[in-house]
N, C-alpha and C positions, 0 to 999 in steps of 0.2 A: 434280450441284452440290454445292458447295461447302458442308461444313457451319461454319458461320460461329459456330456457338457450340460447337465443340468446345476444350477447354482447351489451350493453350498449355502445348508442353513446358518443363519446367524444366531451367533453366541452373544447374548446381552448382557450377561452377568459379566464378560470381560470384554465389551465394548464401555460397561457402566466402570469397571472398574480402571479402565486407560483415563476417560475423562475425569475421574475424582484425583487421578494422580497429576494427569495433566494441570490440574485447580489447585492442587497443592503447590506445584512446581511455579506455576502465576503468581501466587501468593506469596512467597518465598523471593523468588526474584521482585516484584513490588516494594516488599520489603525493605531490601538492599537498595536499589532503586531510590525510594522514600525517604529512607535515610540520607543516599549521596548527596542527593535534590536538596534537602534541609539545610548541609552544610555549606553547598552551595549558594543558595539564596540568602542565608544569614552571611554570607561573607567572611567567617570566623573557618575557616579552613584551618587545618594544620599547618600547613604551608603558612598561610595571613598570619597566623599566631607565633610561629618561628620569626618570621619576618620581621612583627611587631615587638618582640622581645629582642631579637639583635637590635632594631634600632633604637631599643631605648637603653640598653646596656650600652651601645655606643654612643648616647648621645649624654649620658650620665657617668660615665670612666672619669673625664677630661677633670667634672666638678667635687670628683671625691675628695683630692688630697683639701680642696678649702674648707670642703665641709668638715674633717679632720681637726685642720689645722685650728679652727676658729670653737674656742669652748662653747660660746654662746649661742652657734647655731647648734653646734653640735647637741646640747643637752634639750633646746627649743626642739628640735627636728625628734630625738628622743621619745619625747613627751608627745609631740603629734603625731607619731608613729601610733603611741596607745589608744590615744582620744580619739583619732583619726579611725583606727581599726575597730574598736570596739562601735564605734558610731554607724561605721559599713557593716558590719557583721550583724549585728544586733539589725538594722533594717533589711540585710536580705534574708536572714531567718523570720524576721515578721512579713515578706513580701511573697517566700514560700507556705508560711502557712495560707495567707488570706488568697492562695492561688488555690491551695487544696483547700479551705472553706468554699472558693466559688464552686469549684467541681464538684463538692459533695460527698468526696470520698475516693474509692478505686475499687479496681475488683480484690475480691477479698483470697488469695490464693497464698498458698506456702511457696516462698522464692525457692528455684529449683536449683542445682550443686552448684554448677558455674557460679551463677549471680552470687549465691549464699557465701560463698568463700571471695566474691569480689567487694561483697558489701561486708565482710568480717574484716578485710583488711583495710576499706575505707573507715570504720570505726574506730580502729587500732590506731590507724594516722591520725584522724582527728582525736582522738582522744592524747594522745600522744604531742603535737602539737599544742594543745590547748592545753596544756600541763606546761610545757615551756612559755606558752605566752601569758598566761597566769604567772608566773614565777618573774617571769620579765616584767610585767606591769609590776609585780611587788616592791621588785629593785628599784625601777624609776623612781616610784612613790618614796620609797623609803631614804635612796642617799643621793637624789638631785637636789637641787635648790629650787623653790617656790616663791612666786610674789605674797604669797599669803598659805595659812593654813587648810583653808577653806580646799584651796585645787589640790592640797598634797592628799587629804584625808578622801576627799572622790576618788580620785586615781586607786587609792588602797583597797576604799570600799569596792571598787570596779572590781580590784584584782582579787579580793576576796571570795566576791560572787563568782567569778569563773573558776577559782580553785577550787572550790565547795562543791560545787556541779561537776567538778571535772573526779575531786575525787568519789563523790557519790555514784557518779557511775561508771569510775572503776570498779570499787567494790561490790556494787552491783554484777557488773560486767563478771568478775574472777570469782564471786559467789553460784553465777548461771554455769561456769565452765566447770567449777569443780562440781555442780551435782550433774550434770551431764557427763563429766567423766565418772560417775560412782556408778551411776546408771549406765553406762556405757553404749550413748547414746548421742549424735551431733544435734546441737542446739536447731531448732524450728527457726527462720527466718519468715517472715510476714511480710506481703506486698503494702501491710497496713500501718499507719503509725500509732503510737503508745496515745498520742492525742487526740482526743475526740473532735470529729472535721468538723462541728457544731460550736456549742456552745465552750467546749475548751479550746478551740482554734480562737474565738473571740479574745476569752480572757488571756491567752498566751499572747494575741498579734498585738493586745495595746498594752501589756506588759512589756513587750521587746520594743515597743514602739517608744514609749515613755524611756525606755532606757537606752535606746540608742537619739533621743532627742535631748535627753540631760546630759550624755558625753559631749553632745555636739557643743551645746551652751558651756559647757566646760570648757571645750579648745578654742571656743571662741573667745570667752574669758581671758583664757589662759595668752591669747595670743594679741589681744589687738594693743597691746602697750611696748611690744614686740616690733621687729621687722619681720613681719610674719609670711614674707613673699618667698627667701628661701625657706625657713624650714617646714614649710605647708607643702612646697613644690618636691623637697627632698623624699619628705615620708609618702607623699602621694607616687612617686616613682619608685621607691622602696614597695609599698604595696602592690602597685601594680605590676612588678617584677615579679613578685610574690602570687600574685591573683594569676597570670599568665600562665607560671611554672605548675600551679598547681591546677590548671584546667586541663594542659598536655599532659600531666600526671594521672588525671582522670579518664581523660578521654585512650590513654593508652592500656588502662586498666577496663575501660568499656568494651577494650578490642576482641579480651577473653571470651566476651559475650555473643560477641560476633561470630565468632568462629562453630559455633555451635549451629548458626544457621546455615554455614558454609558445611558444613558435614552433612548437615540433613539432605541437603539439595544432593551433594555429591551423590550419600548412600542411596538416593531414591533413584538417582541413574544407575550406579554402580550394580548394585543390588535387587533392583526392579521390588521395592517395597509396598506392598498394597496398601491401599488408602487407608486400613485399619490402622496396619504398625504406623504408616507416616503420621496420623492421628493420637496416636499413643505416644513416641517419640518427642512428637510438637511439646503437648503436652509435658510430660516429664524432663525436658531438658531444655525447654525455652520460655513457655509460658507458666507452668508450674499449675500442682493440683489445686482446685476449690477446697479451701478450709474445710468444708462441710465432708468431703470424702476423706478427708486429711483425718478427721475423728474419726468417721466411720474404721480406717485402717486402724487405728488406736484400738477401738474395740474389735476388730477383726482378732487383732493380735493378741490381746486379751483373753480373747474366748478360744484361738488357738493354743495359749498356756494353760486354760481349762482343760481343755480336752487332752492335753502330753501329760498334766498333773494325774489325769483322772485313769489314763489309761498304766501310769505308772503305778499306781496305787491298785488298779485291778491284776497287774504282774507281780507285784510285791505282795498281797495278800495269795499268789499261789502260791508263792515262793514259802510263804511263813508256812503254808498246810503244809507244804513238802517238808520244812522245816519239823513241824510237829512229828511226824511221821516217823523220825529218826528216834532210835531208842534212846532213853535219858543215858545208857553208859558210853554214847559218841559224843561225851560234850563237847569234845573240843570241833568236831566239824559241825556241832549245830550251832556255834560258839563264831565260827569264820562265818559259817553261808549268813548268819544274822548280821554280821556286822557289814558284810559287803551290802546286802539288802537296805540297812543302817545307811551307810555311804550314800547310795543311788536314792533313796528316798529326802535325805536331807539337802542333795545337791539339786533336786526336783523342785523342793520347797522353797530352800533360798531364791530358783531362779524364777518361780511365779511370785514371791515376793517381789524380789527385784524390777522385774516386768510392770504390775502394777503401781510401785512406787514412781515410775519412770512416767507411766501413762499419764498419774496427777499430776506430775512436774510439768510435761509438756501443757496437761489442762490449765494449769496456772499460769505459764505462758502466753496460752492463747488466751484467757480470760484480761489481763493485765495490758494487750494490744486491742481484743476487741470492744468495743464497749457501745456499739449502735442497739436498737429496737430488734432489729432484723438478725442481729448475733447472738443476742441474749436468747429468742427462742429457738436458735440452732442448738444453742448450747445449753439449754434446760430440756430439749430433745433427746439430746445426746448423755447430759446428766442421769435420766432415767433409765438408758440402755446399760448406763457404768453402773448404777446402783444393780440390776439385775445380773449382769456379769460377776459384779461382785460377790453379790448373792451366792451364786452356781459355786464360785471359787472358794469360800469359806465352806460349804460343804464338803467338798473336795480337799480342804487343807484339813478340815476337822477327820476325816475319816483315816487321813494320813497322820496325823498327830496322833489317834487312838493307835493305828499301827505302829508306828514308831514304839511308842510305848511298851509294846508287848513287846515288839522285837528286842528293846534292849535290857527285858528280864531276862530271854533267853542268852545274849550278849554278855550278862553280867554272871550269870553262874559259872562257881568254879569247875573243874574236873573233876 
């Protein structure tokens, strides 16, 4: 008689999967808790920023009529906004690069889709606001009255520097988008900066620091003979309002990326995702794939296109043999069939060429942003594999082109 009280054997596989799922859930919860705790510890929660913004606006509103009614204060405030803004912006850029230099770089990954969209919005808003700021600075330098020509030309020079960089950035961005649309691909964004985190960062830090100090010196020269308290305080308040509004807007955009963590945590519980599925989702949606894997994916795509074209070539050759078996007096049927095969071959060849050109375009973007020795080693290995795939594709393209020429002879035959 069967022993019903005997213990069931343990399923080690199920226990291991459950423990891994629990580790993933604990990790996601710790990420959320860490983010909230960081905001609390800094004291700069969204509520605190909103309260600060409201307090600054409440304090500044009664002083606006006096500012607008006094031409000297109004002009000196506009000049102070420009010069103080330049100094702060360049100091912040230099500080950000200094932090990047101390870190020595970041993980080399492709930014996932949600973060990519947020990053694109941030870039376009920054370029648009910078364009407005540079035009405003040029207007200030052109139309306002200054105690010396040196201050005027300094402001105009800083404004032209801003405008030149923004125009170059916009043109480069527009060119990349045009090429991406041509190849029907999404522009990849990477976690690394286009600035080398070593020597390049040092050069940029020094350059930006010099410009920031120069802006500060010009501001001091301009204000030292004026009643500087009113214009400088007004400029500081205006820049503070803009900075707080920008931080709140930035946090609102970052909330979109936070939703991916919440969605993954919910799906783990509702859909009982396995540990492997959780890992794939986490890398794809939140962390981003490694650039080396991304490059390998481009090669895999090229190989797939080569294989598809090779299959199409074999199919077209079989049809070509069938067309040749048709008696010459049935010229119309031969021509119609040949034209259909020609159309399919042309589409296949064009698709393969477009994919190859798109891969080269994405590889160029990778080269522009990845400049360290480690990345060059990865890229050199990838280039060797890419050359191999390209040679394979050239052979298939040559066969297809030869077959295309033979088919065109049949298609051009008259009845």
